[in-house]
N, C-alpha and C positions, 0 to 999 in steps of 0.2 A: 583020223579029220581033226589038225591043228588050231588052235585058237588064240589069239593072241590077249593078253589082259592085260587091260591099259586103268587108269587110275580117274578119277572122274577130274581131275585138274589137265588131264591129259587128252579126255574126249569133250571137255569144254573149249580147250584150246583150238582141238582139231576141229571142231564144229566152227569156232568163232573165225579161221582160216578160211572155211569152204566159205564162209557168207563174205569174208573181206574180199574175197578173188572174185567173190562173184560179179560183174562189172553191170547187172540191170539193179542189182541192190545198192551198189555203191553212191548212187546217184538217183532215188526216189519219189515223188511223188505220192501224197496218199489223201483220200479226202473223206472226212468222217466229222462225228461231232466231237467236241471235246466234253471231258467228263472227268469228275475229280481233279479240277485242277489246283496247283498248289503251287507257290512263291517258296523259297527257303531263305533262311537269315542268308545262306551264300550268295545268294543270287538266282540260282538253276533253278530251271522249271519243270516240276513234275507232272506229268496227266495219263490220263488214256483218253484214246480215239476208238470210237465205235463205231458202228453200221447194225443193222439190224438182226446180225447172226453172229459177228466176231468182234473182240476190243483187242487192242494194237497198245502196249506199254510205251511210252515215250519218255524221254528226255532232250529238255533245251536247257543247256550249259548259260552262263552270265555273259559269256563273250557276245552270243548271239540274241540272248534276248535283251541284251541293253539296244539292240537295233530295231527293236520291234513299233511300229508306230502307233498301236491301237492295242486295248489288253485284252489279251484273250479271258474268255469267263466260261466254266461250266455249262453248256445248253449250246453253244455257238457251232457251229457244220462250217468246217475249216480245213482249206490243203496243208497241206504239210509236207515241207521238203528236207530231205536230209537221207541217210544210210542205214540202214538195217547191219547191228552187229549184235553179237554175244557180251552181257556184260556175266566175262568171266568166271566171277566167285560165287555166282545164283544161277548160272546154266540157265538164265532166261534172256531171251533175241527180245531185244525192243529197237524204236527208230529213233534212232540220234538225230534232232529236227536242228535246222539251221536255218531255216526260215519259216513262217506261217503268214498264209492269208488268207481273208474272212471269205465264206461261200454259202450266205445266206445265215440262217442260223436256225437250233435246233427247236424239236415241239415244244418241251418245256422252255425255253426261252419265247418262242412265241406267245406260247398260255400266258406267262408273265407279263408280260408289255400289252396282251389284249385286256387282263385283269385289270392292270394299273391303268389302263387309258379310261374304262369302264368308270373306277371309283374315284378315279380322278374328275370326271366329269358329275358323277355324282353328289362332288363336294365331302366324299369323306377324307379325303387329304388336309383340308382347309384348315389353315389355323386357328380361325376365329374359333371352329372345334376343340382346341387342342386344352385340356387342362393342367393349371398347376399344380407342382407337385407338392406335397406338405414337406415346409422345411424341418419337420422333426417327428417324423413318422413315428407311431408307437405299436403299431400293427401289420408290417408285411407280409399279402401272401404272394409266395414262390410257386408258378405253374411251370412245372419241368420236370424229367425225369429223376426218379430218385432213386437211378445206379449213374450218373453221368458225373462226369467231373465237376459239370458248369455245376451242380449246386451244391458240391464240396466247396468252389474256391467264393461263389457268392453267401455262403454261411459265413467263413475264412471270413471274408472281408466285413461283413457285417458288422460281425462281434469286433474285430478291430476298432473297426474307426467309431461305430455306436451301439454301443451295447446292452443301451437300454431299449432300443426297439426289439419287438417280439417276432420272432420270424414263424411263417404258418406255413408248410410244405403243401401243397397239393398233388401228388404225384401223377404223374402223365403220360402215356407215349408220346414221344415228339417224332417218331418216324413210322412211315409205313399208313396204310388206308386208315387205320382206328385212328391217328393220331389226331386231325380234325376236331371229330367230334366231341373227342376226350379232350383238347385242350378248348373248345369253346364250352362246355359242361362247366369247366373247371371253373374260367371266368362269370359266369352264371354266380356259380356257388360261393366265389368269395366275396361276388356281392352282398349276397345274403349273411354273410357271415356278419358279427360282430365286432366292433372297430378295427375291421381291416382298413386302413386309410393310402394303401398304396399296393398297386400288384406288379407284378416283375416276373414276363412269361417269353421264354425262350428255349436255348438248348447251345452247348458245342458246337464248332465249323464240322464240315460235313462238304460231299460235291451237292449238287444242286437240287438233286433226286433226293438227299438227306434231308435239305433244309427244306422242303415241296410243301411239310403242313404246314409252314408259317406264311406260304404262298397263297393256300385255301381261303377260297370267296368267304366260307361260314367266319372262319377263324379272325378274318379281318373287320365283319359287319357284329360280332361279338366282341371286340377291339374296341372298334366305335360306339356301340347301346352303352357301354360301362361308364357308372355311375361314379367310377372309381378310379384316378390316375393311374396309367399303366407305361410301364419301361418295358421294351420290345427291346432283348438282348438275345440274338440271331447271329451263331456263326463267329466268326472273323473281323476283323477290319473293313476288306472287302464286301463280304456277304452284302446284299441289301435283300431283303424279302418286301412282300406287301402288308405285311405287319409291321415293320418301321414307318412304310409312310401313314399308316392310320393310328398308332399308337402316340400318346400324348408326347414323350421321348423317346428316339431312339439312340441305344447306348452301342459300341461298337461290339463290344466281349459283354459278355454274364459277368465278369469280373468288372469289366466298366460299368456295367447297370448299379452293381453294389456299391460303386466308389459314387454315383452320382445319386440314388436313392437317399442316403443318408451322410450329415456334416462329419466332419472329421472330428473327433471328441478332443483331439489335443488341439485342432486349430481353433475350435471352440473355449476351450480352457483358456489357452492362452490372451483368444480376444478379452476375454472375462477380466484376465489378470489384469492384461496392460486398459479396461477401461474402469477395472478396483485403481490401478493407478495415477489414471488421470484425473479421476474422483477426488482422490485423495488429496491431490498435488491442487486441484481447484477450489476445494475447501476449504485445507490449508491456507491458501490464498486469499481466500473469503476471510477465514477467522483474522488473518494477519490484517488486512485492511481494516474490520471492524475493530481489531483492540487499537489501532493508531490512530482511527478518529473516535474509539472512546478515549484514547490517551488526549487527544487532540481537544475533545471537550472539555475533559474532566481538568484541562488546565487553564479553563477560561476562567475569568472575574467572577464571575454567574455561578462560579458552580464551588469557587473557595468562596465566597462570602452571598449564601443564596438573596438574603432581604437588601443586599446592596443594588440592586435590581429594581425591587421596589421603592427602594429606598429614591434613588437617580428616578423611578417613575415619578411617583410622589413630588417632588419637590417640582419637574416637570409643569406636571398638572395645575401644583400650587401659581408657578411662573402663568400658565396660561390661564389662568383664572385671573390672575392680575391684569394684563393683557385685555380679556375679553371685556373685564367690569370695566377699565381705562376706555377702550374702544366705545361700548355700551353710554357712558358717562356723555364722553364727545360728540356722539351723534343724537342724544336725546336735548343737549346744550345747543347743538346745532339747529336741531327740528323746532328748540321752543325761539329761538332767536326768528327762525323763519315766520312763524306762527303768528308772534308779536308783532313783527313788520308788515303781515299778509293782512294781520285783523284791521293796524290800524289805518294802512291803505282802505282796504273795505268801510270800513268806517266813517274816513274822510267821503267815499263815496257813494256810500246811504242817503236813502231821499229824507229817510227820519233826522238824517243830521241838517238837513235844509229844513226843514219843519221844524227844528229845535229856536233856527234866528227868526218864525214869525210868518214863514213862507205857507201856502195851503197846495192839496190837490184835487181836483174836479173829475168826478168820475160818473159815468153815464150809468143807467140802469145794468148794462153787460157788465161794467166795473171796468169800459175802457177808458184812458186819460181824454178829457176834451181839453183840445191846445186850442181854439178856435172859439168866437160866438158861434158861427157856421154848423159849429159838431151839435148845436141844440136848437130847439124851437121852443116858442112860449107852448108852458104846460107841462112840458118833460120833468119829470122828476130826478134831482141829480143829488152825488152824496159830495159834502166837502169835507175831508180829510185832513184833521188838527194835526199837532203832535199826540196829542193823548185822546182826544175824540174824535168824533163823524156829527157831521150837520145834517140831517133829510133838507132838501129845499127844492125848493120848484121854481121854476124859470118863467116870470115875469112880462 
């Protein structure tokens, strides 16, 4: 029996030709759930489609991806159109996709939306509950896997940006059924530790299944109940979890969380240097102004001859005194003249003056002046007032 010997490349090439010549596989539509959906810097999209029993690797090149009218995400149920062929280098067949249409959503996505809506109605996402991050945290608790690249990136960035902060790692599993209770317990533990004023929890990127621990209701409620501000740092920029909505601040990546958590010491140092420089300029300007003011004051005559001012005031007081005395004397003289004039007028009008010329004033017993004979009757006692004396009389 003769057998032909093939190289691996020849076999893969032969299988690829068989698939490429299959008219059915040249244009096929495949229905399934997206998983582990990734967009590479090249613009190509790589993902897996799966159903209850099988999975199929897929690729969508940039040219086709730019025509998408929606954003495919892991967990979505879609219909992908394309051709089945072999990637000859790896000997693996895959679906080369040129079009994707949504066909409902997967179970995980539905669960995500349902929990999201439930917690939103309860107010766990409200901005009023968000706590402000400390400006200069002293102790930062990081809740994540101790073996992942995420923790290394965060520690490196925290150390470079703000080495004054102490980092406390609380290791947990971030994937699988055991992850949610571990994360929940770690958040409670961080709240009990002394001096922790900021918590970062999260993990690196992955499929929706990989990130599902941070879509768990127990984790969401633990984040909400924390008395310490929490930064959620789950996955990559496009990844969004329930933890992101509940946390006080959402970071696009673990590295971004470290950047948000602490200031850049170089920036702070620059700010302090600028502040010091501005302060020095302001102080020097003030000193210059005060020195000029001192120069102006010291050049004044009063500073050159301090007694000069007192002498000038003394002369002024003497002159004011002379003026005051003159005014008083004139006022007294005028008042004396008025007094003399009024006294002469009053004396001329005085009844005593008339009496001095030999006249008399008759008054009844009540002291009223008697003007006519009809004012008295026979027997009345009256007084006759003379210049110096009085005569008591009786009318007969």
